[in-house]
Each structure stands twice: as C-alpha cells, then as structure tokens.
C-alpha positions as MATLAB code, in Angstrom:
seq = 'MYLSLDGVMENPAWTAPYWNDSIAKFQSDLMYGCDALLLGRVTYQGFAAAWPKMEGQPGADRMNSLPKFVASTTLDTAEWNASLIKQNIPEEVARLKQQPDQNLLIYGSGELIRTLMQHDLIDEYHLMVYPLVLGSGKRLFQEGVQATLQLLDSKPLDKGVVGLIYAPVRA';
ca = [
     -13.415   -5.089  -12.528;
     -13.118   -8.671  -13.082;
     -15.583  -10.228  -15.673;
     -16.699  -13.428  -17.252;
     -17.063  -13.225  -21.132;
     -21.673  -13.201  -19.708;
     -20.531  -10.113  -17.921;
     -20.713  -11.673  -14.458;
     -18.134  -10.153  -11.866;
     -19.479  -11.857   -8.488;
     -17.128  -14.008   -6.089;
     -13.815  -13.582   -8.803;
     -12.646  -16.786   -7.182;
     -12.737  -18.407  -10.858;
     -10.061  -15.721  -11.979;
      -7.445  -17.416   -9.894;
      -6.422  -20.355  -12.358;
      -5.785  -17.603  -14.962;
      -3.613  -15.042  -12.558;
       0.084  -14.664  -14.226;
       2.912  -11.911  -14.542;
       0.361   -9.394  -17.110;
      -2.724   -9.523  -15.257;
      -0.592   -8.418  -12.090;
       0.957   -5.384  -14.011;
      -2.315   -4.678  -14.907;
      -3.439   -4.504  -11.735;
      -0.100   -3.053  -10.505;
      -0.734    0.160  -12.792;
      -4.068    0.720  -11.480;
      -3.261    0.584   -7.904;
       0.036    2.951   -8.169;
      -1.928    5.265  -10.537;
      -4.061    6.137   -8.460;
      -4.670    8.302   -5.200;
      -6.838    6.755   -3.172;
      -9.816    3.917   -3.212;
     -13.317    4.138   -3.152;
     -15.082    0.887   -1.811;
     -18.781   -0.296   -0.909;
     -19.045   -1.805    2.231;
     -18.324   -5.958    1.076;
     -15.342   -5.225   -0.946;
     -14.295   -3.133    2.024;
     -14.960   -5.410    4.246;
     -13.167   -8.310    2.643;
      -9.628   -6.176    1.930;
      -9.765   -4.901    5.288;
      -9.851   -8.550    6.256;
      -7.441   -9.592    4.371;
      -4.703   -6.909    3.088;
      -2.792   -5.964    6.474;
      -2.035   -9.747    6.948;
      -0.038   -9.699    3.522;
       2.582   -7.046    4.677;
       5.185   -8.391    2.170;
       3.422   -9.517   -0.111;
       3.532   -7.371   -3.366;
       1.165   -4.644   -3.429;
       0.091   -4.876    0.137;
       2.598   -1.738    1.009;
       0.610    0.416   -1.451;
      -2.383   -1.249   -0.642;
      -2.474   -0.931    2.956;
      -1.246    2.605    2.820;
      -4.035    4.002    0.539;
      -6.644    6.236    1.703;
      -9.830    4.692    1.235;
     -13.285    6.195    1.175;
     -16.064    3.539    2.256;
     -19.492    4.225    0.729;
     -22.166    2.562    3.229;
     -25.053    3.191    5.298;
     -24.782    0.482    7.539;
     -21.189    0.807    9.060;
     -20.918    2.539   11.642;
     -16.746    2.442   11.624;
     -14.152    2.200    9.595;
     -10.548    1.201    9.764;
      -7.061    0.365    7.568;
      -6.889    3.746    6.709;
     -10.335    4.712    5.513;
     -12.809    7.339    6.303;
     -16.797    6.683    5.686;
     -19.226    7.635    3.321;
     -22.550    7.286    4.947;
     -25.342    9.779    3.027;
     -25.570   11.363    0.293;
     -22.784    9.282   -1.707;
     -23.101   10.732   -5.688;
     -22.820   13.986   -3.749;
     -19.713   12.965   -1.427;
     -18.428   11.077   -4.451;
     -18.911   14.092   -7.093;
     -17.163   16.501   -3.801;
     -13.931   13.938   -3.964;
     -13.479   13.660   -7.340;
     -13.187   17.932   -7.620;
     -10.328   17.620   -5.113;
      -6.898   17.766   -6.220;
      -4.910   15.172   -6.703;
      -7.983   12.583   -6.104;
      -8.071    9.848   -8.808;
      -9.816    7.575   -7.144;
      -9.980    3.317   -7.928;
     -12.539    1.375   -7.387;
     -12.529   -2.075   -7.128;
     -15.399   -4.585   -6.938;
     -17.905   -2.753   -5.058;
     -20.677   -3.562   -8.346;
     -23.827   -1.946   -6.553;
     -21.753    1.300   -5.520;
     -20.684    1.677   -9.040;
     -24.423    0.852  -10.637;
     -25.108    3.643   -8.537;
     -22.379    5.868   -9.923;
     -23.095    5.332  -13.189;
     -26.472    6.357  -12.694;
     -25.127    9.434  -11.694;
     -22.345    9.933  -14.390;
     -19.831    9.364  -11.960;
     -17.637    7.045  -13.586;
     -14.898    8.256  -15.849;
     -13.572    4.850  -16.984;
     -13.769    1.567  -16.976;
     -10.920   -1.136  -16.856;
     -12.419   -4.449  -17.243;
     -10.806   -8.022  -17.196;
     -12.576   -9.889  -18.825;
     -12.057  -13.259  -18.487;
     -12.360  -16.673  -21.415;
     -15.099  -18.293  -19.501;
     -18.722  -18.124  -19.210;
     -20.122  -19.147  -15.724;
     -23.829  -18.593  -16.902;
     -25.229  -16.960  -13.680;
     -24.552  -14.243  -10.901;
     -24.431  -11.010  -10.458;
     -23.654   -8.866  -13.253;
     -22.017   -5.758  -13.560;
     -24.208   -4.042  -16.232;
     -27.900   -5.447  -15.323;
     -30.831   -5.709  -17.498;
     -31.988   -2.061  -18.317;
     -29.011   -0.607  -17.805;
     -27.961    1.089  -21.019;
     -24.603    3.039  -21.768;
     -22.465    4.160  -24.529;
     -18.960    3.746  -24.261;
     -15.398    4.375  -25.604;
     -12.622    2.240  -26.280;
      -9.567    3.837  -24.966;
      -7.476    0.829  -25.254;
      -7.498   -2.922  -24.831;
      -4.473   -5.082  -24.053;
      -4.514   -8.580  -24.525;
      -3.183  -10.554  -21.346;
      -1.993  -13.961  -21.432;
      -4.424  -17.434  -21.250;
      -7.044  -15.261  -23.203;
      -7.680  -12.752  -20.548;
      -8.345   -9.092  -22.158;
      -8.086   -5.975  -20.468;
     -10.444   -3.565  -21.790;
     -10.497    0.152  -20.939;
     -13.410    2.771  -21.816;
     -14.916    5.852  -21.074;
     -18.621    6.672  -21.117;
     -19.725    8.817  -24.018;
     -20.716   12.068  -22.797;
     -23.720   13.834  -25.028;
];
C-alpha cells in the first residue's frame, strides 16, 4: 500500500517521481513472495486494463500469470486469470487463507482491506510511506478505525520513502 505521511492512499500517481530501484525491489519481493493476488473491483479493473499490455516489462510475466481473486458484488465476469468472489467476502477470504500455499497479496483495494480488517483477516501490512502530505483523499485507516500493530520490519528506501511491515496485535 502506498501512503502519504497523512495516510492518503487514493490515486497513487503522486508516487511516480519517487520510483527507483529500492522501491522496485521492495515491490518485487512482495509480488514474487505471494501465491495469488486478492483485489477489489476498482484495482482489478485498472490492473487488468494495463498489465496484459506490458509484456516484456519487469514483473509483467509474474503479474499476468499469478492467480487472482476479485472481491466484487457488481462484476459478472472476470478475466486475466481471475476468479470472482461475489458473496460472503470475509468468509470466502478466510476459506482461501486456509488452503495450502495460499499467501495472498492485496494491492490497493482500500475498501476490501477495510472490510477484511473488521474481520481480523489481515496478517501483515506492507506499507510504503512517502515523504509528502496530500491534505485530502481516501485514507487507509479511516476515522473511527482502531488497531494496534506491531512493527515487524522497517526499510529505508531511497528519496525518503520508508517500507514498513506491521502485523496486527491479536488478543
């Protein structure tokens, strides 16, 4: 998840000037360390429109070949190596997590993440915090949401970006 210092995650085009090899490696390690992607509808549609056209680009073969699960109550079909989760999303995600070799990675998909947070279905948060304050926009942690997280790792990346990995503290 790309976040500004004030927690904004919306429309991360603002991250482009910061892109560099250390950020690419952080992202690549995540993508190559997962077994499948779990995406919300908006992120899925954006990715599905872009990634298949990027053949030959770094990571494109991996991104295009990964199995994908799309949480959406409005989509009727999914392509791009994707399966739909249309109902009982928390229950279906919990079931997926129980399957062997099912390390799921979520890109973007703020609404889906907030739903899964409510059901204690997020095991780790991999955040890339950028050194800017946007002042407005959708935030990952919305007002009224409370969570206690334990820092597992922090990685200073270039240009003031910091990679943070947290796990929820479970009672």
